[in-house]
Each structure stands twice: as structure tokens, then as C-alpha cells.
C-alpha positions in Angstrom: -12.1 -4.8 -43.8 -9.1 -5.5 -41.6 -7.9 -1.9 -41.9 -11.2 -0.5 -40.6 -11.1 -2.8 -37.6 -7.5 -1.8 -36.9 -8.4 1.9 -37.1 -11.4 1.3 -34.8 -9.2 -0.4 -32.2 -6.8 2.6 -32.2 -9.7 5.0 -32.0 -11.0 3.2 -28.9 -7.6 3.2 -27.3 -7.0 6.9 -28.0 -10.4 8.1 -27.2 -11.2 10.0 -24.0 -11.6 7.5 -21.2 -15.1 7.3 -19.7 -15.4 8.2 -16.1 -15.9 5.3 -13.8 -16.7 5.1 -10.1 -15.1 1.8 -9.9 -12.2 1.5 -7.5 -9.2 -0.8 -7.5 -9.7 -3.9 -5.2 -8.2 -3.4 -1.8 -6.0 -6.5 -2.3 -4.5 -4.8 -5.3 -3.9 -1.6 -3.3 -2.2 -3.7 -0.6 0.1 -5.5 -3.0 1.1 -2.2 -4.8 1.8 -0.6 -1.4 4.0 -3.4 -0.3 5.9 -3.4 -3.7 6.4 0.4 -3.5 7.8 0.2 0.1 10.1 -2.7 -0.9 11.3 -0.6 -3.9 11.8 2.4 -1.6 13.9 0.2 0.8 16.3 -0.5 -2.1 17.3 3.2 -2.2 18.1 3.4 1.5 16.5 3.0 5.0 12.9 4.0 5.5 12.1 6.9 7.9 12.2 6.0 11.5 8.9 5.6 13.5 9.6 8.8 15.3 10.0 10.7 12.0 6.8 9.0 10.7 4.8 10.1 13.7 6.3 13.6 13.7 5.2 13.9 10.1 1.6 13.4 11.2 1.2 9.8 10.1 -0.3 7.1 12.3 1.4 3.9 13.2 -0.1 0.5 14.2 -0.1 -1.0 17.6 2.9 -3.2 16.8 4.9 -0.3 15.5 4.0 1.7 18.6 5.6 -1.1 20.7 8.8 -0.8 18.7 8.7 3.0 18.9 8.6 3.0 22.7 11.3 0.3 23.0 14.8 1.5 23.8 16.2 0.8 20.3 18.3 2.8 17.8 16.6 4.7 15.0 18.1 2.2 12.5 16.4 -0.7 14.4 13.1 1.3 14.2 13.1 1.9 10.5 12.6 -1.4 8.7 9.3 -2.3 7.0 7.6 -4.0 10.0 4.5 -4.8 7.9 6.7 -7.4 6.1 6.2 -9.8 8.9 2.6 -8.8 9.9 -0.4 -11.1 9.4 -2.5 -8.0 8.4 -0.4 -7.5 5.3 -0.7 -11.1 4.2 -4.5 -11.1 4.7 -4.9 -7.8 3.0 -2.9 -8.8 -0.1 -5.0 -12.0 -0.5 -8.5 -11.0 0.5 -10.6 -7.9 -0.5 -12.5 -8.0 2.8 -9.8 -9.2 5.1 -10.7 -9.4 8.8 -8.2 -6.9 10.0 -9.0 -3.9 12.3 -5.8 -2.5 13.7 -5.9 1.3 14.1 -3.2 3.0 12.1 -2.6 0.0 9.8 -2.3 1.1 6.1 -3.7 -2.2 5.0 -6.9 -1.6 7.0 -7.2 1.8 5.3 -7.1 0.0 1.9 -10.1 -2.1 3.0 -12.1 1.0 3.9 -11.4 2.9 0.6 
């Protein structure tokens, strides 16, 4: 009897997964995004804001302020979201009250 249950569990694990329309919670997406960016920072500096915009990506209003400031590219390449309230809210709430245009954490709330 134990053997048949063991085989049944393996069969369930190895069977073709059923399609699901469920999406990951936005707070999980936010935490994963933050972790991936931190991991990427370990290998070297992030792209500058100028390079990010040139690649066709949007930036938030706070990053825009840094972008137009007379600073070096090195000063414009840290992970600014690390100190942003939107990141903190998005990582802890699935329907966080954040609405900044260009913020990746807002995009996670929408998807």
C-alpha cells in the first residue's frame, strides 16, 4: 500500500502541469525584482540612467531628477529604488497605493 502511494506521488509530480490563469502576487514579483537587481549589483555597476532611457526603458520621476542633475554616470547608476517608499509598499502589499509613472513596482501591481 505504501508503494502505490509513493508511485502516485511521483506520477503527480512528473505529470504534465495543468494550465492555470493564476498569476503570481504583485508583492512576490516586487520582492523577486529587488532580489534580482541586488544580485546584478554584485557583478558590477548597473547601467546608468542615460543608458536605460536610451535602451527604451522608462524611469520614474525620482530617477528623472537624478538623470538631469549634473552628476557623473557612476553617481547615476545605483539602484535608486532601494530607498524608495514605492518599493517597500509594493513588496508588502498586493494592492499598494503607488502610482508613479515609469516605476517597475507600479507595473507589477498592474499585471
